[in-house]
C-alpha positions as CSV (number, residue, x, y, z in Angstrom):
1,M,-24.2,4.6,6.5
2,T,-22.5,7.0,4.1
3,D,-19.3,9.1,4.5
4,Q,-21.6,12.1,4.8
5,S,-22.9,11.0,8.1
6,W,-19.4,11.4,9.5
7,A,-18.6,14.7,7.8
8,R,-18.0,17.5,10.2
9,D,-17.7,21.2,9.6
10,E,-14.7,22.0,11.7
11,I,-11.0,22.4,11.5
12,E,-9.1,19.2,11.5
13,S,-6.4,18.5,14.1
14,P,-2.8,19.1,12.9
15,C,-1.8,15.9,14.7
16,V,0.6,13.7,12.7
17,K,0.9,11.0,15.4
18,I,4.5,11.9,16.2
19,C,3.8,12.8,19.9
20,V,7.1,13.9,21.4
21,I,7.3,17.1,23.5
22,H,10.4,19.2,22.9
23,P,12.0,19.7,26.3
24,Q,12.9,23.4,25.9
25,A,10.1,24.6,23.7
26,G,7.3,22.7,25.4
27,L,5.8,22.0,22.0
28,C,5.0,18.7,20.3
29,V,7.6,18.1,17.6
30,G,4.9,16.5,15.3
31,C,2.1,19.0,15.4
32,L,3.8,22.0,17.0
33,R,1.1,22.6,19.6
34,S,1.6,23.0,23.3
35,L,0.2,20.4,25.8
36,D,-2.5,22.9,26.8
37,E,-3.5,23.3,23.1
38,I,-3.5,19.6,22.5
39,S,-5.7,18.8,25.5
40,A,-8.2,21.6,24.9
41,W,-8.4,21.1,21.1
42,S,-11.7,19.3,21.1
43,R,-13.3,22.0,23.2
44,M,-11.9,25.0,21.3
45,S,-14.0,27.2,19.1
46,A,-13.3,27.1,15.3
47,E,-11.8,30.6,15.6
48,A,-9.4,29.6,18.3
49,R,-8.3,26.6,16.2
50,R,-7.8,28.7,13.2
51,T,-5.6,31.1,15.2
52,I,-3.4,28.2,16.4
53,M,-3.2,26.7,12.9
54,A,-2.0,30.0,11.5
55,E,0.7,30.2,14.2
56,L,2.1,26.7,13.7
57,P,4.5,27.4,10.7
58,D,6.3,30.1,12.8
59,R,6.8,27.6,15.6
60,K,8.9,25.1,13.5
61,S,12.2,26.7,14.4
62,A,11.6,26.3,18.1
63,V,11.5,22.5,17.9
64,R,14.4,21.6,15.7
65,M,15.6,18.3,16.9
66,R,19.2,17.1,16.4
67,R,19.3,14.1,14.3
68,G,20.9,11.1,16.0
69,G,23.2,8.5,14.7
70,R,25.9,8.7,12.0
71,A,24.1,11.5,10.1
72,A,24.4,13.8,13.1
73,R,28.1,13.1,13.6
74,A,29.1,13.4,9.9
75,R,30.2,16.9,9.1
76,P,31.2,18.2,5.7
77,A,35.0,18.9,5.5
């Protein structure tokens, strides 16, 4: 079996295996998709996937997570 037998002509998932849903935005903080988008991804057309992929960079500001620990408490004087 060669690598070519597993080659697929479709858009890869943006999943980075950091699966945490932001409570206010309702988006995964890892891939920036909604739960509906994540669950439907394998059934979506290539065009629908491309549309979502194009929107992901603009979603970054909606899921800013506060860093915990000392780094979050330390504030420059």
